[in-house]
N, C-alpha and C positions, 0 to 999 in steps of 0.2 A: 359864303361857303363856311360850313361848320365841320371841324375835324376833331375827333377824339382819339387820342393815343391810349392803347392798353398794352401794358408790358409786365413781365414777371418781376417779382421782388428780388432784391439782393443781387442784381446784375449791374454793377457800376458802369460798365462800358455802354450798356443800353441806355442807362439813365443819362449819361453824358450826351449820347447821340440825340435823345429826345429833347433834352434841355436846349441844345443848339437849334433844333427845329422849332421849338416853342418860341425862343427868343427871336429867331429870324423871321417868323411869320405872324407874330402877335399883332402887328400893326395893319396887316392886310386881310386876315381872316380870323374868325372865332376859333381858337385852337386851345384844347385842354388835354390833360393827361392824368391817368390814374394807374396804380399798380394793384388795385383792389377789385377783384371781380364782383364782390358784393356791392361795393360803392358804384361800380360801373353801371349797373342797371338804374340806379337812382339818377346818376348824371345823365344817362341816356334819355330818361323820361323828361328831365328838365331841359336838356340841351337840344334834343332831337337832331343828332349829328347827321350830316349828309354822308360823311365818310368816317369809318372806324379803321384806324391804322394799327394793326396788331403786330407786336414785336415778339419774336420767338414762337415756337410751335409745339412744345412738348408738355405743356400744362393743360390738362383737360378743363380746368376751371376757366381758363382764358378762352378756349374753344367754345365752351358752353355759353360764355358771355357774348362772344362774337355771333353765335347763332341767334341769340336773343336780339342783338342789334340788327341783324339781317332781316329777321322777321318783322321788325319795326321800321323797315325802310332804309336802313343805312347800307352803304356800299363798302365792301371790305377790301383793304389793301394789306398785304402780308409782307413783312420783312423778316425772313428766317434768322438773320444774324449768324449765318453759317451753320445753323442747327440741323440742316438737311444734307450736309456734306457726307460723302460715303464713309469717312472714318468715324464720324459721329454716329451714324446709323449702325456701324459695326460694333460700336462700344455697347450698345443697348443689348440687354438680354433678349434672346429669341422670343420669349414669352411676352415681354413688354413691347417689343417691336411689332409683333403680330397683332397684339391687342390694340395698341394705339394707331398703328398704320392702317389696318384694315377697317377698324370701326369708325374712326373719326378724323385722323390726321390727313389722310389722302383726300377725303371729301372736303375738308376745310380748305386745303390748298386749291383744289379744283374750282371751288366756288368763289375764290377771290377774284376781284376784277383785275388785279395786277399783283405780281410778286416782284419785290425789289431785291435784286442781288447786289452785293457790295463789290463785285469784281467779275471779270470774264470767266474765271475758273468756276466760281459759284454758279454763274449763269449756265455754263456747260453742264454741270452736274444736275442742275434743276431741270434742264431740257431732257436729260437722259432719263429722269424719273417719269417724264411724260404725264405729269399730273396737271400742269398748267403751262401753256406756251406763251402767255402774256407776261413776259419777263422783261423788266427794265433794269439796266445796270446804272447804279448811282454809287460812286465810291464813298466810303464813310470817312469823313475828315478827322474823326477821332483816332483812327488807326493808320491814316495815310496823309501825306502832304501833297498828294496829286491834285487836290482842289481845295478851295477855301470854304469856310463855313457858309459864306454867302452863296457860293456856287452850289453847294449841296442843298441848301434851302430852295434855291431857284429851280433846280432840277426836280426836287421832290414836289414842289408846288406844281410844276408842269405835269407831273403824273396825276396829281389831284385834279387838275383841270381836265385832263384827258378822260379821267373816270367820269367826271360830271358831264362831259360832252358825249358820253356813250349812252345808248338806249334812251334818248331824250324824251320819247313819248311817255315813258314811265313817270317822268317828272313834270310833264306838261299839264297845266291846269285845264279845266273843262272849257273855260271861256276861250282860251287860245286854240284848243282843238276845234271848237265850233267855228272860230274865225278862219281856221285853215280850210274847212269845208266850203265856206262861202268864197274864199279866195280861189279855191280850185274851180268852183263853178264859174267864176268870172274868167278864169284862165282858159277853161274849156270852151265857153260860149263866145268869149271875146267881145261881150257887150254888157255894159253896166245895167241896162234895162232888164236883163234876165234875173238880176239879183233883187228879189223882193224883200227879203228879211233885212233887219237893221245890221249894219256892219259895226260890230262892237269891238273897238280897240282904243287904246289910250296908253298912258304912261306905264300901266301895269301889264301890258301885253308882253308876253315872253317871246320876243322876236328872235332872240338868239336860238332858242330851242326849236322854234317853228322852222327857221331857215336851215338849221342843221338837219332836222328831220327830213326836210325837202331834199337836201343834198344827198343824204344817205339812201333815200328811196328813188333817187334819180328823177324827181319831179320839180326840180328847181326852176326849169324853164316855164312850166305851167304856173308855178307860184309867182315868179317874177312878173309874168304877163298879167296875172290876175291882180297883183298889187298895183300895176300900172293902170289897168282898166278902172280900178276902184279909186285911184288917186290917193293911195295911202302913203304916208311918210314913214319910212323904215330906216333903221340904222344901217350903215354901210358895213356889212360883214362878209368877208371873203370866206365862205364856208368850205371852199375847196382846199384851204390851207389849214383847217382845223382838224386835228388828229383825234381819233377815238378808238375804242376797243370794240371788236365785233365777235359774235359767236364763231366758233371754229369752222362751221359749215357755211358761213355767210358769203354770198357772192353779190357784187353790185348788179342790180337789176338792169336788164337790157330791154329795149322796146319789143313788143310782141312780134312785130313783123320779122325780126331777126331770128325768132324761134319758129313761127308757123309759116313764114313766107309772106310775100307781098299780096295785096288785094288783086284778084284776078277777074274782077267784073261781076262776081256773084256775091251780092251783099249777104244773103242768107248763109251761104257756105262760109264766108269769112267770119261772121259773127259766131257761128257754131264752133269754128276752129278756135276762136278767141276764148269762148266760154270753156271749151274742153281743156285748154291750156291753163286757164285760171283754176279750174277744178284740181289740176295736178299740184299747183302751187299758187295760192292767191297772194299777189303782190299789189301794193297800192298803185304803182305805175301802170300795171295792166288794168286795174279797175278804172283808172282815169282814162286810159285809152279806150276801154269798152264804153264808158259813158259818152265819150266824144263820138264814137262810131254810132251809137244808138240815136244820136241827135240828127243823123242824116235823113234827108227826105226819101231816100231810096229804100229804107227799111220797110219790108212787108211783114207786119205783125203776124198775120195768119200763116204765111209760109214759114216764118221763123219758129212759131210755136209747133207746127207740124214737124219740122226738122229736129227740133229739140226733143220732142216726144219720141221720134224714131231712134235718136241717139241716146235715149234714157237720160237726158240732161234737163228735162223740164222742171223737176223739183229743185234741182240745184240752181238753175237759172232764176227761179222765183225767189230763192233766198238771196241770190246776188242782187236782185232788184232792191231789196231792203238795205243791203250793204251800200249799194250805189246811192241810195237816197241819203243815207247817213254821211257817207264820205265825200260825195260830190254834189249833193242836193239835186239829184236827178228827179224830175217831176213825173207824176203818173202818166202824163200825156206822152212821154217818151219811153215808157216801160212797155215792152211788147207783151207782157203778161203781169198779172197781179203779184205784188210782193208777198213774201212769207217770212214771218218772224217766229221761228221755233228754235228747238235745241240745235238743229243743224245750222241755223243762221248764227247762233251764238258760237258755235265751233269755228265758223269762218272768221268771226270777229276775233276770237282768241288767236287764231293762226296769224292774223294780220298784226295784232297788238304785240304778240310775243316773239316776232321775228328777230328782234335785236336783243332779246334777253340773254344774259350771260349767266 
């Protein structure tokens, strides 16, 4: 993990705070700090930080530097250091407040993965602003004896880890993503013989992110079964206990049958209901369930095509076939209609990829 702190010049309290974090974490992570927005970009290019921890929020040069880091893949954490308290906001001239708040300050806070408050009162005021509800309280040992420097460093590191365990697909390498698709196929079919392509994994496999991704999308049972079928050795990670940040509108996926009802003996009707629900909100869990259903011997391709055409779902379903091939390795022999790879298909991909984006 690589963390870069950015802070305003001439604020001794912030400097003391950052020095404690630097000293407390330098043996466990790559951590650096700068008070120069101009040097910041150079350090960013060299270091390629995973996280930029921004301290303070009233200097546009810092906000501009943070925007640069975000565009280059860094995740942002903000410690306002009390600078968004009501009495601070009231001290600013109306003109300055409107300019900074409306144009960039509010957006900067909203887009942070997490905001660290130094006490419950600051947390309360930050919540009242409604700019960002991902607020963590970590007391500042520079101004209070309620915790030790070691405890402050430990709690701050936990926030860093929580940020890194969020939206893990964004950080997952292509090889691991391809491995996930193969594992899902094995978990869906329950038979190693159906997996024809090489199973590429080794010491570089990003198992932590793969398993966290499976947990977040409620497909851990399929993944665990697929791993067992393939005889893969994986680290023992209890992903149910790993904390992460989620988008404000995120809800844990539930099986399709809890939304559309149980199977009632009509395979065609059931598949149409599944596809209609996926059209409303394409979720990986539901794609896996659809792929599993399409493998049943009771599927009548002609009847299904006719029903999809009547429901005006034929084009969408053909795009789903392409997505199912990519995500679960569904073969053409189990596709009730040819796959389509067009702009509409790309839109479905984006919806699936960006579901956890903050």
